[in-house]
N, C-alpha and C positions, 0 to 999 in steps of 0.2 A: 505493500500499499504504499503508496506519499499523496501529499499536500502542497499548496503553493498556496499562500495568500495571500491576492492578488489586492485587498487596501480592506482594511476595517476601519471602525472609528465614525463619529459620528456626521458622516459627511458620504459614509459611500462602504460597505460590505459584500465582499463573494468571498469566495473560499471553492480552489478546484480538489477534486477529490477524487482519487484514480487507482486502480489494481491496476495497470496497464493493458488489458479487457473493457475494462469498462467506464467511465471519466465521468463524472456529474460538476456542477454548476453548487453549491449549495446560495442561495443566494447572488442577487444581480443587479447590488443596489449603486452602480454609477452608471451611464450614460453606454448603451450596444458601441461604442467608437472604444470608446478609453478602458473596455474589458478587454476587447481584440487587444488595443495593444498589450497591454501587459499580460493578458497570455502569450502575447506573440516576442517579448521582453526573454520570456521564457522557454520558451521553445513550443509550446500549448499550441493544438489545433480549436480552435470549437466545432469545424468541421467533423471533428469527431466527437463530442462530447454526444451523451446517450441522453439528459435530460438536467432539469435544473429544478434543486430542493429550495421552497422556502417555507423560510420558518417561521417569519411573522409581516402585517403587510402596510408597517411603516417604510416610508418615502427611501432612506438611506436601504435598505433589503430588497423594497423592488423596483428601482426607479429601468432597470434595464433587462427586466425578464420577460417581457413583452413581444419589445423590438428585437429581445437575441430570440426567443424561440419562432417568430415569424419565422428570421430572416434564417434560419438555419433549421426551422419544424422539426425542434424539440419541442416534448415534452414537459411541460408540467407539475409538475410533483404535490400537492396541495391543500392541506383541509376544507373544505365546503369554507366552514364560518371564517376562515383565510381570505377564503375565495371572495366570496361574497362584500367583506371588507375592503380589495381592494381594485373596484372600477379603473379604475390606474393602468391595470393592466389591459385593459384592451382585451380583443378577439385572441380567444389566444389556440394556437395550432390543435392543443391536444391539450388538456388541463386530467391528470386519473385523483382523486383523493385519495386521504391519505386520512389513518382516524390515529391520534396517539394514542400511545398504547398497547394498536396490534402492528407489527411486524410485519412489509413487506418487502419483496426482491426486486430490482433493476439487475435484469440478468446476470453478473456473478454477483452482485451486489446483497448484501442482505441487513437494508434497513433501519431500528429502531426507534420508531418517533419517539418524543416525551412529554407530557409536559413542563411548563414552566411558567416560576410567576411572572408576570411582564401586563402592562396596561397596552394589552393588544389583544383581539379578538380569541385569538384560540393559538398563544407561541408556542411553540416547537422547540426541542434543543435532538439532536441526531448524536448514536452511536450506531455508526456503518461500520462493518465487519467480510471478509470474508476469508475464509482457509484461519483460522480463527488470530488473525493477523483485527486489531480493531482498532478505526480512529475515533473519537465522539469529543462533540463539537457542543459545549454549553455557556453560550453568551445572552445578554438584553436578559436577566434575570436580576430579580431583583432580590431571592437567598434562595438557596439552595435545599431545593427537605430532602426529605433521606428518602424516594425515589429517584432525587435527581442524580446521587451521589452514584447507587444503583448503581444504573444506566455509564456512569463514566469510570466503573472500578475495572481492572485487568484491560487498561487500554494499553495501547504501545505508542498512539501517539494525543495527545491532549493539546486541545485549546482550549483553553477559557475566558469570561472575562477579567480585569480586571479597569475596568471604566475609570474608578474617584478617586484620588486622597483624598481622605476625608477633611482635613484641614485645607486645602487650599479649595476646596470646594465650598466650606463655608465661608472663609471669608474670603470668598471670589465675584463677581460681580454679577454674578446668576441674580433673580429675583428672587425672593426668599421661595413661594412658589413652585418654584423647578426646582428647589435646593429640594421640598418635601420628597420631590418628587422622585428626580437622581436616586436620594437617598432610602428612599422608602422600600415600603416589600414585592412591588410593583413596576422598582423602576431598575436601579444594573448595580452590583456586585465594584464594591471599594477593591484597594487595593490588599486589608487587611481579612476580606473576605476571600477574597482570590484564594491568601494565606493557605488561612483557614480552609476551604472546598479542595486542596492541592492536599494538604495535611487528612485528610478525612481520605481519602484514595489513592492514594501515596502504595507504587507496591514497588517492588526491584525490576520487574519486567515491562514495567516504564520506562521507554525509550526517546521521546520528549518531548516538552511543555509551550505551548505559546501559549502569550498572552495578548488580547485582542481588546478589540472596541472600546478603547485608551479613550479618553477625553483631554485636545489641545489644551483646553482652558483649565480644566481642572482637575487634571497631573504630569505628569512628567514619561518621559521613558526610562529611566535613571530611577525615579521613584517606584516605579510597578516594579522593576529590575529586582532593587536590593531590597525590598519588601516583603517577594514568595522567592527568591533565592535563597534563601536557606533555609527554606521546606526544603531542599531539595541536595545539599551539600552533604549528607551520609553517599547518596548515591550519586552522584556525578554526573545524578541530569541535566542533559543540555537543555537552557531556554535560553528562549527568541522571542523579542518584543516584539510585532508586529505594530506597521506603520498606515497613516491613512492615504501618501501622497507615493508608496511605493511597495511593491508588491518584494515577499519575503522569493528566501529559496523554496529548490526543490526539497523539499524532505522525506524522508523514507523512515519504514518502520520495516518488520520483515514480521 
């Protein structure tokens, strides 16, 4: 399995996930042209995609879904409630509905969608497996339930939210209602929250951790890294902080 985080943050999110046979985009929250440009920068070909998974309807996760689906005739895997809440997707080539809690298969990949706590219609995290190798993604959640932790266990690659530094958020420029939303139970995980979640699911088989959906106003890559990396010290597991303005390297797990 391998992943490339094409973009991560409040201005757009997209993750490429593949086992070498089946390739997916998890969200497409930038223009179609920008996603294609970033894929090309890593030698990835949109014509080889087998579909787009949609986590929820917020613009920074879906703004490029419709155009890419139509341009490359891709099926879009989306829950019914999310699709109803996302008229901006327009007419899709093909919509395939899933339910959180019900696994399904896309070619060679087993997809396990699970419910997360976020202020959207039916938000989902995902664990994706092939031949015992698991990639798990949990971003855009206010807190991690026991069910979320179960889905993240035994992953080879983990993509976790580290949205904000609590002190930067409270002392920052956002209006108070927005600060309350971000730090609430349907908002976003802080750096300490991400550290605690990682500690709860850490295991010796974990090969790489990527921190995602960092706020450009209320966090910094260094603060996120410094907070979370302490949990990984004993295992020497690599930690990557994903960026809004550039895609990650292609990261492999076996």
